[in-house]
MIGU-104044 format. One record per residue (C-alpha): residue in three letters; x negated, y, z. Coordinates in steps of 0.2 Angstrom, whole numbers, plus 5000, padded with zeros to 4 digits. Layout:
BEGIN
aa,c1,c2,c3
ALA,X,Y,Z $
...
% end
This chain:
BEGIN
aa,c1,c2,c3
UNK,4457,5620,5120 $
UNK,4461,5620,5101 $
UNK,4464,5603,5093 $
UNK,4460,5601,5074 $
UNK,4461,5586,5063 $
UNK,4448,5582,5050 $
UNK,4446,5566,5040 $
UNK,4457,5556,5052 $
UNK,4448,5562,5068 $
UNK,4454,5575,5081 $
UNK,4442,5588,5085 $
UNK,4443,5598,5101 $
UNK,4436,5615,5102 $
UNK,4434,5622,5119 $
UNK,4437,5641,5119 $
UNK,4428,5650,5133 $
UNK,4439,5659,5145 $
UNK,4435,5674,5136 $
UNK,4447,5688,5134 $
UNK,4457,5697,5147 $
UNK,4471,5709,5144 $
UNK,4461,5724,5148 $
UNK,4445,5719,5139 $
UNK,4440,5717,5121 $
UNK,4426,5706,5115 $
UNK,4417,5704,5098 $
UNK,4417,5687,5090 $
UNK,4408,5679,5075 $
UNK,4416,5665,5065 $
UNK,4405,5655,5053 $
UNK,4416,5647,5039 $
UNK,4411,5634,5026 $
UNK,4408,5640,5009 $
UNK,4409,5657,5000 $
UNK,4426,5664,5004 $
UNK,4435,5674,4991 $
UNK,4439,5692,4993 $
UNK,4458,5688,4992 $
UNK,4456,5676,5007 $
UNK,4445,5688,5016 $
UNK,4459,5701,5015 $
UNK,4470,5689,5026 $
UNK,4459,5695,5040 $
UNK,4460,5714,5039 $
UNK,4454,5715,5057 $
UNK,4437,5706,5053 $
UNK,4422,5711,5043 $
UNK,4414,5698,5032 $
UNK,4397,5694,5026 $
UNK,4392,5681,5014 $
UNK,4377,5670,5019 $
UNK,4369,5654,5012 $
UNK,4384,5642,5008 $
UNK,4394,5651,5022 $
UNK,4404,5667,5025 $
UNK,4403,5676,5042 $
UNK,4418,5684,5049 $
UNK,4416,5696,5064 $
UNK,4425,5709,5074 $
UNK,4434,5714,5090 $
UNK,4446,5702,5097 $
UNK,4459,5710,5108 $
UNK,4465,5696,5119 $
UNK,4466,5677,5120 $
UNK,4482,5676,5109 $
UNK,4473,5686,5095 $
UNK,4459,5673,5096 $
UNK,4470,5658,5095 $
UNK,4480,5667,5081 $
UNK,4464,5669,5071 $
UNK,4459,5651,5073 $
UNK,4477,5646,5067 $
UNK,4475,5658,5052 $
UNK,4459,5650,5047 $
UNK,4466,5633,5048 $
UNK,4482,5638,5039 $
UNK,4472,5645,5024 $
UNK,4462,5629,5023 $
UNK,4446,5637,5029 $
UNK,4434,5627,5040 $
UNK,4426,5636,5055 $
UNK,4409,5628,5058 $
UNK,4405,5639,5072 $
UNK,4413,5652,5083 $
UNK,4403,5662,5096 $
UNK,4405,5678,5107 $
UNK,4393,5692,5102 $
UNK,4384,5702,5115 $
UNK,4391,5719,5119 $
% end
């Protein structure tokens, strides 16, 4: 689980027991707002696509540490992840 604080509330995000060391999976992250090109470059391993009032980040996640690292990077840059989902293979 990942804890995040927003407006004085603590939100818990349950991350699926997804990624094993020998398996990679594709994930999509929906981020609030139009993310600038400069901020997008902080995620070189992910592709981006702007959609209505959101930006999609998607790509291959190598393991659980990589997934948690991405979530921390989004948070550190002040980006709000509205939704995260594993994409079908």
